[in-house]
N, C-alpha and C positions, 0 to 999 in steps of 0.2 A: 475388526475395527479397533484402532488404538484407544480412542477416547470415549466411545459410545455416542449415542444420539445427542445428549445434552452437550457434550464436549464439541461435537461437530457443529452444532448451531453457534456456540460461543466462539469457536475458532474462526469460522468464516464470517458470521454475522457481526461479530464485535471487533475482533482484533485484526484479522487478515487484511482488510482494506479500510480501516480508518475510523471507526467510532472512537471517540476520545477514550483512551484506555483508563482514564481516571474514573469513568462511570462503571466499569465492569471489572477492574483489576481485583484479582483474588477470589472471584466468585467460584472458580473451579478448584482452587487450592487452599481454601480456608484463610486467604489473605496474607500468607507468609511466603516469602521467596526463599528457596534453598540456595546454598552457595553456588555461584556461577562464575564462568570465566568470561571476562569482558575483554575484547580485543579492539584496539584503535585501528583506523584505516591506514595501514602501513603495508604496502605490497611486499616489503622485505621481511615482515614478521613471520615467524613460523606458523603455519596453519595447514589444515588438510585441504584437499582439492575443493571441497565445498566452500570453505572459508575464503580461499583465494579467488574463487569465482565471484563471490559477493563483493569482495574488496575491489575486484576489477570493474564490475558493473557500477559500483558506487563511485569509483574514481572517474569513470566515463561520464556519469551524470554530472559530476562536478565540472568537468570540462565544458559540457553543454550549458549549464546554468551560469557558470562564470562568464561565458561569452555573451549570453542573453542579457544578464544584468549589466554588463559593461556597456552594452549598446545604449542603455538609458542612463548611463552615468552612475550606476549603483555598483556596490561591491557585494558579491555573493559570499555568504558565510556557509560553508559546507556543513552538513550534519555529521555528527560522529557516529561510529558504528559500534554496536555491542553484540557480539555473538555469545549465545548462552545456551545452557542446557539445564534441565531440572527446574531452575527458577532464578530470578534475579530481582534485586531491588532497584527501582528507577525513580526518576523525578515525578512520576505519575503514580507511584505506589509499587506494590510487589506483584510480580507476574510469575505464573507457573509455566512449565514446559508446554502446557496446552494453549499458551497465548498465541503461538505463531508469530509472524512478522507484525510489528506495529511501530508507530512513530509517537514519541512523547514530546509534546511542545515545550514543557518547562526546561528540560535538559537538552533539547534539540538533538536527540539521538534516534537512530533507527535501530530497533531491537529485532534480532532474528535468531530463532532456533532452527538450525539447519535441518533437523528432522522433519520440519514442516514440508520441505520440498519433496521428500519422498512420499508424503501423504498427498501432496498436490498431484503427483503422477498416478498413484495407485487408486486413490479414492475419488478423485475428481477428473481423472483421465485427461489432465492438462500436462502434456509431456513436452520435453525439449528445453534447451537452455533459455530460449527467449521467453518461454512461459514464466520461468523463474525471474528473468530480467524484468519482465513486466511488473511482477510483484514488487521488486525492489524500487523500480522507477516510480511506481504508484506511491509508495511510502515517501520517497523523496518529493513527490508532488505535494504531499501534505506539509513537508518542510517548507517548500516554496510558498504555500498558502500562509504558513506561519510568519515567514519573513515579510511578506507583502501586507500583512495585517488582515487578510481575509479570514483567517481562523478566529481571531478575536471578535471580529464583527459578527460572524455567524454564531459563535458561541453566545454572545450577548443577545442576539435576535432570538435564538432558540429558547433562552431562559424566559422570554416574554411571550412566546408563541404557544398556541394550542398544540396538543400532541400531533395532530395531523400536519399542521404547518411546520412543526419542529422536524418531523420525519421528512417532509419535503425539502427543507433546508439541508438536512443531512444527505439526502440523495444528490442535491446539487453540488455539495462539497465533494462527494465521492466521484461524481462524473467529471468534475473539473480536475481532480487528481488523475483520473484516467486520461483526460485530454493532455495534461502535462506529461504523463508517461509517453503519450504519442509524440509530443514535441521532442522528448529525448530520443526516441527511435528515429525521428526525422533527421536530427543532426548526427546521430550515430551512423546513419546511412549516407547522408549528403556530404558530411565533413570528414568522416573517418572510414567510410565504406566497410563497416563491420557487420552490416545486415546481409545475411545470406538468403538464398531462395528458401521459402517456407518459414522463415523466422516470424514474419508478421502474422502468418496464419496461426503459429503457436501462441502468440500473444493474444490474438482475437479469440482463440479457443479457451484460453485461461479466463479472459474477460467474461465470456459467456458462461463458463462453468461456475463462476462466483456471482452471477446475477441473482438478485433476490427471488425472481420467479423460478429459476433452476433449483435453487436451494430449497425453497418452500415446497415445490413439487416433490422433491426427494424426501424431505423430512415429514411433511404433513399431508401430502397427496393432493393438495390444491393450492391455489394462489390467492393471496389477499393483498391486493395492490396498495391499499391504504396503510399497510404496515411496512411497506418498503422503506429501507433506510440507505440503500446503496444504488438502487436502480436495477432495471431488468438487464438480462444478458444482452439484449439487442441495444439498449441504451448505452451500456458500457462499451460495447463494440463500436457504436456510432461515434462516441466522443474520443475514443482512442484513435479511430480512423481520422477524425477531424484534426487532432493534434499532429498526427503523422503526416497528413496531407499538406498542412499549411506551415507548420513550424512556428506559428505566431501566437504569442501569449494572449493577445487581444481576441483571438478567435476562440478562446476557451472560456468565455463568459457564460457559464451555465446559469447565471442568476438573472439574466435578462428575460 
């Protein structure tokens, strides 16, 4: 295992799918980021195959959300992409290579260490390009929440809430980002026909693999639902399916 059990919990529970990285940045690496390479979203820029894949998926999410925002008379401001290794300094603080993918609201960037995707396949048995695409689309879902003001409202509510209620709000945020990822998959399929047989199963497998219950069983041998911050594997699958099935933002209201 690359990072050990503590790293595994931090990677998946904190960074991979959305806890505000400002709360946990630097815990695994002493708080300092090593020099890193940051790449803008530019399909013509030199990058390896993994970087080109991330750029392609991020560009496809931009097509989806630009069209959705335009339907309501709004303009979508796409997030920027930073590919890094070893470490990087961000608007949320410094991150090590153990960070995995995360979204930083202050600088509106999606940060991705490509080595994480290998770990996703080998340690979490979530294989296939669409499993990786789900991860990217989920992080973009957090960007959408930031643009719509949801992130600020939930952050303010969590500051006033008990620990249990704060965890519940976190779960609802994560499930909504899963639903938004499903919306992207819906439009990728209906508008651009890029979804192939088995792709949705790959995404659902990844959603299950990073459910709180799945991770807790693996790490501690039992499940403590009160400590959930992202939702169970079944919940994550449910909300991704909902977004994929409807393609409607209003159907992703996990806070009702």
